[in-house]
N, C-alpha and C positions, 0 to 999 in steps of 0.2 A: 258876766262880771258885775259885782256890786260896788258901790261907792258910798261916800258919806251922805249923798243926797237921796239915795234909794233905801236907806235903812228904815225898816218899820218895826213895830213891836214884835211881829213874828220873827224877824231876823234877830232882834235882841234876845228873845226867849230861846232861839236856837243857839246863839253863842253862849248864853248862860248855861244851857244844857251841855254844850261842848266843854266848857270850863269845868263844870261839875263832874262829868264823867272822866275827863282827863286827870283831874285831881284824885279821883277814886283810884284810877289805875296807877297813878304816880305814888299814891300812898301805899298801895299793895306791893309795888315792885321797886320803889325807890328811884324810878326813872320814868321817862316817856311823856311827861306833861307837855313839853314843848314840841316833841316829835308828833304827838297825836294832834294837837291844835294846829300845828303848821301844815300837816298833811290835809286837814279839813279845809283850812283857809286857802291854801294854794289850790286845792281842788275846786273851790268856788270862784277861782279866777282872779284873786287878788295878786298884785305884783309882789315879787319876792321880798323887796325892801320893806314894803308895807306889812307883809306877813311877819317877817323877822322882828320889825320894830314893835308891832302890836303884841306879838307873843312874848317878847322879852320884857316889854313894859308891864304886861300883866303878870308875868312870872317873877318879876322883881319882888312883888308882894308875897307870893306864895313861897318862893325860895327863901326869903328872909324869915318867914314864920317857921319853915321847916328847919333851916339852919340853926335858928335860935333854940328850937325844941331839942335838936340833937346835941347842942352845946350843953344845955342844962341837964340832959340825961346822961352826959358823960360818954357820948358816942363819937366824940371828935378827937382824933390824934392831931394835936396842934402842929407838930412838925410836918406831918403829911399834908395838912390843910394849907400851910404856908407855901410848901413846895408846889402845890397845885395852883394856889390863888394867883401869885404874881405872873407866872407864864401864861396862865389861863386868861387873865385880864388883858395881857399884851396880845395874845392870839385873838381874843374876842374883838379888841379894838381894830386890829389889822383886818379881820374878816368883815367887820362892819364897814370900814372904809372901802374895801373891795366890793362889797355888795352895793354900796351907794354910787359907785362909779361905773358899773356895768349895766347895760340895758336889761330890764327884767325879762323880756322875751328871749334873750340869749341865755339867761341863767336858768329859766324855769325848767327846761328838760333835764339839765344837769342836777338841779336840786331834787327833782322828782326821782331821778335815778339814785341819788344819794340816799333819799328817804326809803326807797325800795331796798337798798342795801342794808339799811338799819333794820327794816322790817324782817329781812331774811336773817340778819344776825340775831335778832331777838328770838326768832323761831329756833335757830341753832342753839342759843343759850338755854332755851326751854328744854331741849333734849339732853343737855349735859347734866351729869350727876354732881353732887356737892364736891367741892375741892378742899383739900387739906389746907388749913390756915398756917401761916408762918409769922414769926415775930419780926418787928422792924419795918422800915420803909423800903420797898423794893427799888431796884434801879430803874432808870428811865422815866421817873415821875415828872421831871421838868419838861422834856419834850412831849410827854403825854398830856400835860396840862395845856401846853401851847396848841397842840393839835386839837384837843377837845374844845378849847375856846374858839379857835379858827373855824372849825366845822360847825360849831354851835351857832355862830353868827351867820355864816354864809347859808347854812341849811335850815335855819330857823329852829334848831334843836339838835340834840345829839350828845350833849355833855354827859348825861347819865349813861346811855348805852355805850359810849366810847370809854369814858373814864372809869365809871363804877365797875362795869363788867371786866375791864382790863385789870383793875386792881384786884378784884376777887379772883380772876384767872391767874394772877401772879402770886396768889397765896395770902393776900391781906384778908383779915377777918371781915366777913360781910358787915358786921356791926360798925367797924371803924371805916371800912371802904365807903359805905353808904353815908354815914355821918360826916366824915371828913370831906367827901366829894360834895355833899349837899351844902355844907357850910361854906366851902370855897365857891360853889356855884352862885351863891347869892351875890358876891362881889363881881364875878364874871358877868352875870346877867345884867347887873346895874351898869357896868362899864359898856356893854354892848348897847343897851337901851339908850344910855346917855350919848354914845357916839352917833347912833342913828338919829336921835333927836336933833343933834347939832348939825348933821349933814343933810338929811332928807326930810326931817320933821316927822311928827306923828299926828296924822289927821283922823285916824279911826278911833277916837276916844270912846264913842258908844260901844264899839266892839271890845276895846280894852276893858272898859268898866264892866261889861257883861261877863267877860272871861274871868275877871278878878272876883266878881260877886259869886259866880258859880263855883270857883275854886275855894273861896273862903267858906261857903256853906258846906262844901264837901269835906273840908279839912278835918273836922272832928269825926266824920264818918269814915275817913280813910284809915284811921287806926283800927276800926272794927273790921274793915275790909281785909287788912293785913292778917287778922286772926282767922277769919271765916271763909275767905275765898282761896281756892286752890291756885297757888302761884303758877304752876306749870300750865294749867288750862287757860288761865288769864293771859299768860305770855304768848301762848299759841294763838289765842283769839286776837290779841293785839297785833301780833306780827302779821296775821292774815289780813286784818283790816287795813293796816298801813300799806301792805303790798297792793291791795285792791285799789285803794284811793290814789296812791302815787302812780300805780300802773295806768289808771284811767287818765290822770293828768298828763303823764308822759305820752300816751297815745294821742291825746287831743292836741298836744303841742306840735305834733308833726302832721296833723291833718290840715 
């Protein structure tokens, strides 16, 4: 396990690379920035509350930039965004309070199992063909937003894999599903980061800064990744990596 006193330039460079690669993946898929970084940080032995706080603090910057870009490009359905935003923020705050009140050693195997489930879900989604889009806002958006925010806070990620893929699966146009979910995610992420800052504090600022720097450098390249990388292959690779990292953490938690 690492802590603030053992961080070296090698660690900073490593976290920069993690933030960079996670943002490339997120830019290509519209999801998985927090899932990827959380799986790596949890695998390094950091406590769940520290992992979630660090990842959400870093993601506040990248999700704001992403949401703003989608807004300007006309990819946001305002009605859908608002129906996700409010319950998502409430669920995120509840999840952050839950995370701060339960010992990390007790939560770690459950969070690892949750991340493994998301990795498997990403693999399953990679195998599915495109779905026909339908007009309007689908039913069940409010509980979906709450569940997405709750799981995102407790698991250190999962808003995209849960909310975006469910919206697309229910027939929402991928353009508006990704844009609206990303725009709402900005507020959900800031709520979670602020709640964790107020309850447990954020001590890993070098890690946060490195993740932010890597993500910001990757942001302009992520658009190119969307055009040139094969989404199915990338999703399969991502799902396998998350399964391996989370599986290792889960096994070590019981040793």
